[in-house]
C-alpha positions in Angstrom: 10.0 -1.8 29.0 7.8 -4.7 30.3 6.4 -8.0 29.0 3.2 -7.9 26.9 0.1 -6.8 28.8 -2.4 -5.3 26.3 -4.8 -7.6 24.5 -3.3 -6.9 21.0 0.3 -7.5 22.3 -0.8 -10.7 24.0 -2.4 -11.8 20.8 0.9 -11.4 19.0 2.8 -13.1 21.8 0.4 -16.1 21.5 1.0 -16.2 17.7 4.8 -16.1 18.3 4.9 -18.7 21.1 7.7 -18.9 23.7 10.6 -18.5 21.3 10.1 -14.7 21.3 9.2 -12.1 23.8 6.9 -9.2 23.1 7.9 -6.1 25.0 5.8 -3.0 25.7 7.2 0.4 26.2 5.9 3.6 27.8 7.3 5.4 24.8 5.7 5.2 21.3 7.1 2.7 18.8 4.6 3.7 16.1 7.2 4.9 13.6 10.5 3.3 12.8 12.3 6.3 14.3 10.2 6.1 17.5 10.8 2.4 17.8 14.6 2.7 17.4 14.7 5.5 20.0 12.7 3.4 22.5 14.7 0.3 21.9 18.2 1.9 21.5 18.9 0.5 18.1 19.4 1.9 14.6 16.4 2.8 12.5 17.6 0.4 9.8 17.1 -2.5 12.3 13.4 -1.9 12.5 11.4 -4.2 10.3 8.3 -2.1 9.4 5.3 -3.9 8.1 3.5 -2.0 5.3 0.2 -3.2 4.1 -0.9 -2.9 0.5 -3.9 -4.1 -1.5 -3.7 -6.0 -4.8 -5.4 -3.8 -7.3 -7.1 -6.6 -9.2 -7.3 -9.4 -6.5 -8.0 -7.3 -3.5 -5.6 -9.5 -1.6 -3.7 -8.1 1.3 0.0 -7.7 0.6 2.5 -7.1 3.4 5.9 -5.7 2.6 8.3 -5.8 5.4 11.2 -3.3 4.9 14.0 -1.7 6.9 13.0 1.4 8.8 15.2 3.5 6.6 13.8 2.2 3.3 10.9 3.4 1.2 9.1 0.7 -0.9 9.1 1.0 -4.7 5.6 -0.1 -5.6 6.6 -0.9 -9.2 9.3 -3.3 -8.0 6.9 -4.9 -5.6 4.2 -5.2 -8.3 6.8 -6.8 -10.6 7.7 -9.4 -7.9 4.0 -10.1 -7.3 2.7 -10.1 -10.8 0.0 -7.6 -9.8 -0.2 -3.8 -9.3 -0.6 -2.8 -5.6 -2.0 0.2 -3.9 -1.4 1.5 -0.4 -4.2 0.2 1.9 -6.3 2.6 3.9 -6.7 2.2 7.7 -10.0 0.3 7.4 -8.5 -2.2 5.0 -5.5 -2.7 7.2 -7.6 -3.3 10.3 -10.0 -5.6 8.5 -7.2 -7.7 6.8 -4.8 -7.9 9.7 -6.8 -7.3 12.9 -4.4 -4.5 13.9 -4.2 -0.8 13.5 -1.6 1.0 11.4 1.4 1.8 13.7 1.4 -1.6 15.4 0.9 -4.1 12.6 3.0 -7.1 13.4 4.4 -9.5 10.8 2.4 -12.4 12.3 -1.0 -13.2 13.9 -3.2 -11.6 11.2 -6.9 -12.2 10.7 -6.2 -13.4 7.1 -2.8 -14.4 5.9 -1.4 -11.8 3.5 1.1 -12.3 0.7 4.5 -11.3 2.2 7.5 -9.8 0.6 10.6 -9.0 2.7 13.0 -6.4 1.5 16.4 -8.1 1.1 18.3 -5.4 2.8 17.0 -6.7 6.2 19.0 -9.8 5.7 22.3 -8.0 6.5 21.4 -7.7 10.2 22.1 -10.2 13.0 18.8 -9.1 14.7 15.9 -6.9 13.9 12.8 -5.6 15.7 9.2 -5.7 14.5 5.9 -4.3 15.7 3.9 -6.4 18.1 0.3 -5.3 17.8 0.2 -1.9 19.4 1.9 1.5 18.8 4.2 0.7 21.8 5.0 -3.0 21.5 7.8 -4.8 19.6 9.8 -8.0 19.6 13.3 -9.0 18.6 14.0 -11.7 15.9 16.5 -12.6 13.3 15.9 -12.1 9.5 15.7 -15.8 9.1 13.1 -16.0 11.9 11.1 -13.4 9.9 11.2 -15.5 6.8 10.2 -18.6 8.8 7.4 -16.9 10.7 5.8 -15.2 7.7 6.5 -17.5 4.9 7.6 -14.5 3.0 10.2 -14.3 0.3 13.0 -11.8 0.0 13.0 -9.4 -2.9 14.6 -6.1 -3.8 11.7 -3.7 -3.4 13.4 -0.7 -1.8 13.6 2.6 -3.6 17.3 3.2 -4.3 
């Protein structure tokens, strides 16, 4: 593990400022399981950023969920007031400026609507992607809300 070096990780570090430290690993952090193994934490402590597209508006919607949760798109649509669809890789890169597998919760090309799965609030600290498939940063759930302007909702499939 080392401080951010790659251009995408440095972009996230700049968006975060000095309060947080982006770390890059030799191991992949592309999936929640990979990230947890590299960091040495539980998969549930990984805050994965999933990008969807508003079906009618075309707006980017980011749902940040625990690494162990699956998102219930109907619950998310009810919270947003609009149906959503999983975004393809081109839409994700165009909307966020990052590739799937490294999409951070901050530093996007265009600001998405953000929903945060409420189950993340139970942790003292969580880890989020930082722009590449091997970069992450540590933060608290309240930091996540503050950084993203997101609102907490129950969108996990139970």
